[in-house]
N, C-alpha and C positions, 0 to 999 in steps of 0.2 A: 683732392678727390678721394672718394672712399676706397678706391682701388689701392692707392698709396698707403692709406691708413691700415688696410687689411694686410698688406704685405709686411709692414713694419710690425704689426701686432702678432701675426701668425703667418710666416712665410709659406708654410705647407698648404695654405688655402689656395695659393696660386698654382695652377697646373701648367701654365705657359701655353695655353691654347691659342693665344694671339688674336682672339676675337676683338679685344679692346683696340688693338693697333689697327685692325682692318676697318673698324666702324668709325674711327675718328675722322671727321670731315676736314680737319686741318693738318692731318698727318703730324700731330703733335706728340704722338706716342711712338717711341722706338723700343724694340726689345733688346735689352742690354744684359750681357752675361755677368753673373756674379763670380765670386772666387772659385765656386765649384764648377763653373762652366755652364750653368743653366740660365736661360733667358727670362728676364722679368721686365714688365713694362716700366718705362721711364718717361715721365711727362715733361715736355718743354713748356715752362710757364709763359714764355714769350709767344708761343703759338696757340696755347690752350684758350678756348673761348668759354670754358666751363658750361658746355651744353649738356653734360651729364650722360651722353650716349655711352661712354665707356663703362660707367657704373651700371647703367641700365642693361648693358649687354653681358657683363661678366657672369659666367655660370656660377661661380662661388658666391658672389654677393646676392644672387637671386635663386640660390638653391632651394628646392622643395622636394622632399622625398616623394617618390612615386607610390601610388596606391596600386598594388598588384593583386589580381584576383585569380590568377592562374599561372602555371609555368608555361613558357613558350613551347610551341611545337618544335620538336628536336629531331634532327636527322643526321645520320652518317651518310657521306657522299664521296663518290669517286668519279673523276673524269677519265673515261675509258679511252685515253690517247696516251701512248707510252711517252712520247716526247714531252707533252705538256705536263704529265704527271711527274716525270723525273726532274723537270725544271721548276716545279712548284714546291713550296715548303711542306704542304700536307697532301690533300687530295685533289687540288685543282679547282676548288670552288670559286676563288677569286677570278680566275680566267674564264670560267663558264659564265659568270654573271657579267663580266666586262664585255664578252663577245656579244651579248644581247644589246648592250648600249652602243657599242662601236658599229655594229652592222646596221643600226638604225640611224647612223650619222651623228651619234652622241659623243661625249667626251668623258674620259675616266681620269680622275685625280687620285693620286696616291703617293706614297713615299718611294723615292728613287735616289740614285746616286748622281752627283754632278761630276765634272771632269776630274776632280781631285778625290773622288770617292767619299766626299762628305754627303750627308743625308739631307735631302730637301723634299718638300712636296712639289710635285710637278704634274703636268698634264700629258695624257696619251690620246691621240686622235686616230691611231691605227693599231692593228695587231702587232706590227713590228715595234712600235713605240711602247707597247705594253710590256715588253720584255724587261725594261728597266724598273717597272713597278712590281713585277712578280717576285715573290719571295719575301721572307722576313727581313726586317731591318731593326736590329737591336740597338737603336739610338733614337733620341727624341728628334724628330725631323723638324726642320725649319719651315714654317707655314708661309712666311713672306706675305704676298698679297693674294694668295690662292683663294681665300674666301671671296674676295672681290671678283676674281676670275670666274668662280662658280656662279656667283650672282649674275654676271653678264652672260655667261653661257646659257643659263636657264631661260633667258629671254627667247632663245630660238632653237634649243636642242635639249635632249635628255642628258642627264649627268649622273655618273656614279662617283660618289666620294667615299674613299676608304681611308681609315686612319685609326688611331687609338680611340677608345670611347670618349675621352675628354675632348679630343679634336672634333669628333662628330657632334658632341653637345655644343662646342664652341661655334661650329658652323651654323647649327640651328638657331642659336641665340643671335648670331650675326644677321641671319636672314629674317629673323623675327617670326619664325614659324616654319611650317613644312611647305613643300612645293611638290605638286603632282609629278613634275618631270625629274625630281631628284630622288635617287636611291642612295641611302646612306648605309654603309657596311662597316661596322667596327670589328676589331679583332679581340680575341681573348688575350688580354695584355698582362704580361708579367710585371711591367713597369718600364720606364724609359731611362736608360743610362745617360750620363752627361755627354753632350756633343763634343765638348772640349776633350774629354777622355778618349773618345773614339778617334777624333781628329789627330790627337797627339800620337796615338798608337799606330794609325794607318800611315801618317806622315813619316813616322820613324821607320816603319817597314819599307816605305817607298823612297827613302832618301837615296839609297844607292841602287835600287832595283825598280824598274818601272812596273807598276801593278797593272795587270790586264783584266782581272776579274775578281770580284768579291762575292762570296756566297755564305751567308750566316748559317744556312741549313742545307749543306751539300748532301746529296744522296749517292755519292760515290760508293758508299758502303751500305746503302739502303736508308730507309726512313729513320730519322733520329735527330740527335743534336750534334751536328758536326760542322765546323767552320772550315772554309776552303778559300784561300787567297792565292792567286796565281800571278807569276811575274813573267816578264818578257824573255828572261833568260831560261825559262822553263822550270825555274825553282818554284816552290810553293810552300805555304803554311797550311797544314792539313791535320785535323784530329778532332776528337771529342771536345765540346765546349768546356767540359769539366777539367780538361787538361790544357786548354788554351789560355794564354795570359788574359786576354780581354774577356773571353767567355766565362771563365771561372769567377772573376770578380763580379760579373753581371749576375750569374746564377746564384751566387752567394749573397746577393742583395746588399753589396757594398757600394754600388755606384748609381743607385736610382735617385730620381728627383724626390725631394721631401714629400711632395703631394702624393706620390705613388704609394706611400705607406699609410695614407689616410684618404684613399681615392673615393670620390663621391660619384664616380661615373660607372661603377660596376652594376650588373643587373641587380635590382630592377630599375636603377636610376639612369641607365643609358637610354638614349633617345633614338637609337638607330632602327632601321627597318629589319636588318639582319645582323647577326653576329657569326663570325666564322673563326675556326681555329683547328687545331689538331685533335683527332679523335683518340686521344691517349686512353689506353685501357680498353680499346674496342674489342679485344679478344675475350673480355669478360662479359660484355653485354650484347655484342653483335658479332660473334666470331666469324660468321659467314661473310662479313664485310671486310675482314682484314686483308690488306695488300701490303707487301713489303716495300712497295713504292710510295705508300702514303695514303692516309684516309682523312677526310675533313669531317668536322662536326659543324652543324649549322643550326642556330637558334632563330626561329621565325617570330618576330615581334609584332609585325603589322600586316594588315591585309595587302598593302602595296608590296611589302617584302615577300609575302606568299605568292603574289601574282608573278613577280620576277623569278622567284625560285622555281616555280612550276614551269617556266619557259625554258629552263636549262635542260641539257641532255645528260645531266649527271645520273649515275646509277645510285639510287638512294635506298635507305631503310629507316623508317621512323623508330625512334627509341625513346625512353623516358629521360626527362631532363636531369634528374638526380643520378641516374646511371651514368649519364654522359659527363657530369661534372665531378664525379668522385676522384678522377685523375686529372681534372681540369678545374681545380678549386679556385683559380684566379678569375674565373668567370664571375664570381660573386664576392670574392674576398681579397683584400689587399694584403700583400706580404709584410711580415714583420721585418724591420731593418736589422741588418747584421750589427751586433754590439759595437764593432769597431768602425762603423760608418763615419762618425764624426772625426775620429782620429785619422782615417784614411784621407778624407777631403782636406783636413787641416794640413796634413803632410803634402798633399797634392798641390795646394795653393802656395805653400811656403817654399817648396823646392823647385829649382830651375829644371832639374832632370826629372821630368814627369814620368818617363818610362821606368826609371829606377824605382820610383815610389810604387808604381804598379807591380813591378817585379817583387818588391819587398813583401807586399801583402799577398801576392800570389804564392810565395814560398811559405808564408806563415799560415797555419791552419788553426781554427778554433779548437780548444780542448773538447774532449768528448762530452763532458758534462754540460758545457755551454751550448754545444750543438744540439743536444737533446732538449735543452730548455727552450731554445728557439723553435725547434720542430714542434714541441708541445704547444707553444703559443700559437703557431700557425694552425695547428690542428683544432685547437679550441675555438679560434676565430672563425674557422670554416663552419664548424658545427653550430656555433652560435648564430651565424648568418643564415644557415639552412633553417634552423628552428624559427627564426624571426620571419623569414619569408613564408614558411609553412603556416605560421600563426595568422598572417595576413590573409592567405588564401582560405584558411579554414573558416573565416568569418562570412564567406559568401554562401555557405551551405545552410539550409533550413533545418536539417536534422543530421545527426551523427549515428550511424548504424554499426553495431558490432556483429560481425559474422563469425560464428564458431564452426570450424571445419577441420577435417583431416587432410584436405587436398594439398598438393605441393604448390609452391609459389606460382609456377607457370599455369597450372590448371586453374588456380583461383583467379588469376588475372584475366585469363581468356573467358572464364565463365562469367565473371563480373561484367566485363565489357559487353558480353552478349546478353546478359540477363538482368543483373541488378541495376546497372546504370540506366537501362531501358525502363525498368519497372519502378525505380525509385529515383526520379529526376531530382536534381538539386540536392543530392545527398552525398555526404562524405562517409566512406566506408573504412572500417578497421577490420582487418582479418586476424583472427586469433586461432592459433593451432599449437600443438605440442612441438617443441623444438626437436631436432633430429635425435638428440640423445635422450629424449623423453623426460628430462629433468626439470623443465620449466616451460611455461607458455610464452610464445612470441607473438606480439601484435604488430601488424604492419598497416600503415595508413596507405590505402590504395593509390591516392592521387600523388603521393610524394615518395613512397617506398621508405619512409623513415621507420626505423625499427625501435620498438619499445619492449623491454623485457618485463614480464609480469611474473612475480614470484608465485610459487605454488602455495598461496595462502588466500583464504577467502577475503580477508581484510584488504590485502594488496590489490586483488582484482577489483574489489569494490571502489578503492581509491582511484584506480585507473579509470573506471567508468564515470566517477564523479568529476575527476579532473578534466576529462575530455568530453564531458557533457553528452554521454551516450544516451540516446532517446529510445532505442529499440534494439532487440537482440534477435538475430536470425540464426537458427541452429540447424546444422546439417542433420538430416533425418537418418537415424540409425547409426550415428557415429559412435565409436567406441574409444574412450580415453582409458588409460591404465590407472586412472585415479578418479575418485569421486568428488574431488575438491570443486571443480568447475560446475559439475552438475548440482552440487549442494548450493553453490552460490547462485546459480540460475534460478533455483526454486525460491530463493529469498530476495532476489534483487528488486522485485516489484516493477520490472520493466515489461512492456509488451513482448511476448515471445512469438516467433513464427518459425516454421520449419521449411526447409527446402531440400529438394533431391536433385541430383545431377541427372539430366536426361541423356 
């Protein structure tokens, strides 16, 4: 089958969503772990009838990049209930959405713990059962036959399915499309560590002490990145993920599935109704929404998602998409693998003492030069993805208008929303004003907030207008620049000029 050929040719193309195993009518496909502890489909030739359903369902084999014409509506959100907020990873958005489904007699599917603290996808049919699904799980969860359970449940009830973007895509591929009773909610995903790694870690900790609770994102010291594992003898493992054995390896991108470094399910290629995550950096773009107990960010992708989101009792504020992802780059960009990743998993596979291997790489840090190189690669990848998405969106506009002004950013945005977008429909706006130090012009694209520096030269300004296909210039009436360069260019640009005044 093509799935087997794909995995042999490029292992990173398989995200382990398990759609193929669920769709097989003869149960001929089992998910089998490799030496790194990640599950891949294995086909039993004695059971396989070569119906081709696995190939037809596989998200990677049938991948088509999405056409995006706008950024999703974006909100920060807080569940105003102290108990729920303190037991949620961020602002309680998952609980608020789940309550709508459960109170209507529906079922919620998500990642939870089994009795051994291994991570599996399972169902919740009550608010009490929802506790197991609440909170982050920094492990690739085992789907099992959950896609089939979702399909059966949809025959008689509403369903909320939450998981990684690739799991949500896998479910949609399995179902053959969307379903009006199905709400899909994916998470802003850093990537999924090896289940074998987590199981070895947690089993080692629990060997002599019975574990009573695991929280990857404890709020004992407030909203942040803190792991908290408690034992029956009242002992516990507690501290920042950057200083925890398992957490540090995860955050350093040593332990992720190969497909996570080439993810095909980031925005805009995710197929979910909503995306939820932490509103990192909220003090920079919506400071009034900051809460030390946690704040969620929500991206609304579909009308169905909007309908459910509006039914919640969350306290919300709408923000711009790019403001929200500046500290949440993983919403659109896959992380670069740590240079030692292959060495780590080779050691992990070869050594019986797995815990000792983890400890070795925990103790060893990258040198500063390599760390900076990796950070630069991640930064460049993010901005490249931003520009690619913006370029797609830009295509929908019939004209590009350059607005020359002295107003501050907030003034410009408010004025444009109230005036220019109403008077110039289907237009893309660039705002040009002097930088704060007066030394250069700064252009901002209003729909994306991407910033372009324009040198104080007529030729450079002309190149900007040519490259971004500016069709009209609207000039603030009576504006006073401390240089004549822009005025000189405006007189010779040959573009239609129009003046505006703030009322």
